[in-house]
N, C-alpha and C positions, 0 to 999 in steps of 0.2 A: 537886274541885268537889261539894259536898254539897246535897242537896234542901233541907236546913235553911237554906241560903243564900238560899232563895226563899220562905221561910215568915213569915208575919206574923200578928198577933192581931187578929180582927175582931170588934167587939161585933155581937151577933146582931140588933139592931134596925137595922143598916145594910144588911142583905140585903133587896133590894127584893122584895116578894111580888107587887107589881102595878106595872103601868107608870104613867107620869105621864099626867095627862088628856090632853095633847097630845103627839105624837111629839117635837116640837122644843122642848118645855119642860123636856127634861132639861138637867142642868148638863153643862158642858164644861170640863175641866182642860187647859190647854195647857202641855206640857212642852217647853221648848226644850233639847234634849239637849246642845246644844253649850256652853251656859252654866249649865244647871241651873235657869234661871229658870222660875218657875210664874206663870200667870196664869189667873183665873178668869172664865168666861163662861156664857152659856146656849147650848145646842146651835144655835139659829138663827143665832148670831153666828159659825159656821164660815165663812159666806160671806166675812166680813171677813179671814179668816186664810188664804184662797186667792187666788192670782194667775191672771189669765186665761191664762197659760202652762201652768198645771197640768194634771194629767190624774187624774180619780178613777176608781179601778178597783173596781167593785161584784161582789160574788157574787150570782148570780141564782137560786140554789137555792131551791126551795119546800118548806117543812116539811110532811110528810104527817102525818095523825093516826095516828101509828105505835104508840100504846099500845092493846093489845086485852085484853079479859078474857074469860075462858072457864072451862070445866070439862072435866076428864078424864071418860072413860066411867064411872069409879068414882064420880064426883061430886065429887072435890076441885077447889078453885078454882085457877086459873092466872092470871098476869098475863104477857102477851107484849109485848116491845118489839122492834119491828123494828130491826135494825142496817143491813141492806142489802137492796135488791131485786135478786136475782140475774138473774131473767128474768120473763117474763109470769106464771109460775106458782110460782116458787120465791124464798124469802128466807131470809137469815140472821137469827135472832132470839136474844134473851135470853128465858128462861122462868124465872119464879119460881113455885115451887110447893113443897109439903111434900116431895115426892120427885121427883127428876128423871125425866121421861119417858123411856121407852126407844124406840128405833126401831119404827115401826108404830103408835105410840099415836095415838089420834084426839082432838084437842081441839076441843070444841064452843064456838063463839063466842057470847058474850052479845050481845043485840039484832041477831041475824043468824041466817038460816036455814042458814048455811054452817059447816062444820067444816074443820080443817086437820089434815094428817098429818106426824108427826115422822119424817123420813127418815134422820137421823143427826147426827153432831157435826162441827164444824170449829173446832177449838182450843175456846175458850170458849163458842162459840155452837152453836145448833141449826140444822140445815137443815130447814125445813118446806116442804111443798107446799099451795098453795092450789087450790081447785077453780075452775071456771069462775064467774064472768067473770074471775078473776085476782087478783092481789095488789093492785094500786092500787084497782080499783073496790070490792073487798071493804073494804079499809082505809078509804077514803073515806066508805063508807056506815056503818061501824060503830066506828071507831076514835075514839080520844081524842087531843088535843093533848098531845105528850110533854114537859110541863114538866120541868125539870130538878129533881133530888132536893132541892135547897136551897130550892125554892119550895114549901114545905111546905102545900100545899092541893090540893084537886081541880081539874082544869081547869074553866073556865067558858065560856059562849058567847063572851065578848068575846075570849078567847084565840085564837079562830080567826082573828080579824083582827089582833090586836096582837102575837101570837107569829109574826109573818109580815112580812117587808119589802114595801114597796109595789111594788117592782120584781121580786118572785118570779115566776120563769117556769118553772123546770125541777124537776119533782117528783123527790124523792129523798132530802132531808134528814130526820133525826129530831132535829134541834136547830137552832135558829135562828142565822143569822150574825148575832149580836147587835148589833155596831156599826151594821149597816144599819137596825135598828129605828127609829132616831132621825130618819130622813129622811121627810119627807112629799112629796106631789106639789109643793106651793107652794114648798118650799125648793129641790127639784130644779130647778123652772122658774126661780128667782132665779139659781141657780148657772149653768145654762145661758145666761141672759140676760147674766150677767157675762163670758161667753166662756170659761168653764173647760170643758174637754172631759171626756167620760166613756166608759168602755167596760166591758164585762162579761165574766166567765168564771164557771165553775160549780165549786164544790167542795160535794159532798153530805156535810154533817156527819153523822158518825156518833155513837151513844151513847158510844163510847169516850173521846170528848172529855171526859166527866165521870169516867173511871176515875182514882182516885188513883194517884201514882207511888209503887210498893210497894219501892222499893229505896233505899238511902241514898246511893249514888255515882251521880251523874246520868248517867254514861257507861254504866252498867249497864241503863238503862231502854231497853225497846223500844217504839217508837210503834205505835199502831193505824194500819191502813190506811184511806185514804178515797179515793173517786173523784173525779177532777177532770177538767175540760176546759177548756184555755186555747186559744181559737181563734185563727186567723190574724189576725182583726180586732183582737184584744186586742194581739197582737204588733206589729201595724203601728200602733195607737195610741200604745204605749209608744216605738216608734221616732220617730213624729211628735213626741212630747213631748221626748224627747232632742234632736232636731234644733232646736227652738225654746228650748232650755235651761229647760224647765219641771221641775216636780217630779212624780214618780209617786207619788201619794197612794193607798195601798191602804186600802180601807174594810174593816176587820176583818182579825183573824189569819188567817182563811181565804183571803182575797185575797193576804195576804203568802205564805201557805205554797204557795198556787198558782203565784204569779209566780216564787218562788224554786226551786220544783221544775222549773218550765219553763226555769230559767236555769242548771240544774246543770252544763250544759256549758261555762258562761261567757257563753253567748249566748242570749238569749230566743228560744225557738222553740215552735211549737204542740205541745200535748201532750194526749193523751187516754188515760187509764188510772189507775193506782192511784199514790198517793203515801205514803210513810212518812217523809218529811223531818222531822228532829227538829233544831230551831233553839236553841241556847243559847249563852251568851257564849263568844266566840271565833269565832263564825260570822263571815264576810264577805258582807254583803248585795250582791246583784248587780243588782237591779230596782227595789227599793223605796227611796224617799227620805223619806217620811213616811207615817204610818199614823193612822188613826182607830180607836179600840178601846175596849171597855168595861173595866172593873175585873175582874181574874181572881182565881181561888181560889188560896188560899195553897198554895204548894208545888207548883203545877201546871206542866205543860210550857208553857202559855201565858205564866205569869209568867216563865219562862225565856227565851221568845221575846222578850218586850218588854224583858227585861233585856239580852238580846243586843243589841238594837236602840238602846237609849238608855244602857245602862250599869247595872249592878246597884245601885250606891249611888244614882244618880239616880232609879230606879224605887223603891227603898226609901224615899227621902226624899218623892217625890211620893205614895206611898201613905200614908206618915204624915200628911202635910198633908191628904190627902182624908179620913182617918178623923177627924183633929182638925175638919175643916170639915164633917163629917157628909154626905159624899157618899154616893149610894146605890150599893150594889154589886151586880155580877153581871148576869145576862141582863136583867132589867127595870130596871137601874140606870142610873147616868150614865155619861158617855163621857169619853175623853181624846183629844187629838191631839198626837202626838209628832213633832217636827220635829228635824232634825239639821243 
């Protein structure tokens, strides 16, 4: 199985640089993986594709303003991107600079009276220490929203709201769970009024989600690690859904990865910790019956995940149609719902 099996050509003008004026005004492509049939909707029409027996599973992670700018003591500029908050004062980060800082280096943050200290390395990341009041207060006061690299612009004030789901609760992500960006409070209320149940779990999306796959053979790829919490309440909600013969509809690949990680034993159970689950064709899904997802990067692990769920040829055809119909791609782009 080659990475090239999951690659496609995308015209650059289809990369969404900004969100639609209203969250629910994005388009929605429905792929019935059982038949290969495709249908076109607006995202607000999702309610018509759900049954009262169904369960929606949301990722309630909150994106933190994880991109920081600063200077070395020598005056050289640095760009710092949080990967993970380790504890109150420590974090794993990526650092972009003309020369990699050494342990003990002091980095002075722009728009802040604070500086951070480089303590060492962990694989491709740096371990840094923040002073009081700690990582999150300093980042929230002086950081920028970490727009992904394909959104080739500086972050703007509106991104503080729009690169965040309306149900975000748990601080820790450095990238948005983008399928959730299409929901607004009014749509959530309509879905609840229809009788569709919902539950929440947490996966703190890391910057590694944007790292390209640098091997040719899919099986040689090593996934980045991300923190998840699948609470007992989510497990109970899935069990209740199964009992009433409903579908478990995961909102986003992050919800898919969380549910499937917590189902590794064959039975869904609470989980708190790290996951490195890698889902590619041949994987047997244990907890997810349908998914809402955005359009993913060519050759990415998320293309492999949706191909595992719907079939590689069905996904390839759906993407060809989406490109022909000029759907908007990636984080601020349009969405799909895939049923099986």
